[in-house]
N, C-alpha and C positions, 0 to 999 in steps of 0.2 A: 128786545124789550128791557133786558137787565141794564144795558148801557144807558138807555133813556131814563130809566128809573134812578140809576146812580147819579146821573147828571142833574136831574130835577131835585133830588134830595140834597145833593151838594150845594146847589144854587140856593135852596131855601134854608139851608143850615145856618146861614149868616143873617143876623138881625138887620143889618143894613140892606141886604138884598131883599129881605121880606118887606121892609119898609118901602123900598123902591117899587116893588111889585104892587103893594097896596096903593101907592100914589098913582101908578099907571092904570090901575083898574078903574079909576075915575075917567079915563080917556087919554088920548094921545097927548103927550107932554114934551115940551122942549127940554133939552139937556140942562140948561141953566136953571129951569124951574125945579127939576128933579134935584139938582145939586143943592139948591136952597132948602128944599123940603127935607132932605136927609142929612145935610151938613157935611157932605163929602164932595170934594172937587178934584179936578186934574186926573193924574194917573190912577189914584185910588178909585175914583168913580169909573174910569175906563176899565179897570180890572173887574169891578163888579159887573159892568155891562157885558164884558167878554164871557164871564162865567154864566150869566143869565142867557146870553145869546147861544152859547154852546148847548144849553139845556132846552132851547126853543121857547123860553119864557118871554122873550122880548123880540121885537122887530124894529129895525131902524128904517125911517122913512125920510123923505124930503131931501133937499140938497145937502150933501155932506153928512147925511144921517142924523141931522139935528133934532128930528122928531122921533120919539120912542113910543111904541105902543106895546101893551101887554098881550100875550097869547096864552090864555089859561089852559089850552089843550093838554100840555104835559101834566097838568095837575090831575087829569083823569087817570093816567097811568099810576101815579103815586097814590091816589085815593083808592083805586082798585086793589093795589097791593096791601095798603093799610087795612082796608075793610075785610079783605079775605083773611089776612093774618089775625086780625082782631077776632073774627069768628072762630078761627081755629084755636087761638089761645083761650078764648072763653070756653069752648067745648072741652079742651084739654084740662083746663082748671076745674071745670065741673066734674069731669071724670075722675080726676085725682082726689078731689074732696070727697066724692062718694066711695071711691076705692079704699081710702084710708080712714074712713069714718068708723070708729068702733061702734059696735052694736050696743043695745041697752045692757047694762050690767057689766060690760067689759071695761078693763082698765084703760085709761087714756094715757 
């Protein structure tokens, strides 16, 4: 699970890849249309696709893999990790604020 989480977070760390993913959430899209939408072409776009494929966020379809679709399933792993840790951080923060809260009349 750690490797999948790392790959997903790495893929989504880049604003261009996040934009690609947003474009793909509207439906299967041709590579040329993605390139136009994000303003990236050639090897740079291929590199973004490779990172996203490694994370399982996209799937190539059609002859030559010219059609790309999004697979949001890896987002569940990331969301679960974020939500679990957010809850833990909130609880810890609340515990710390009550542990170090001086009582009435005590110096701050």
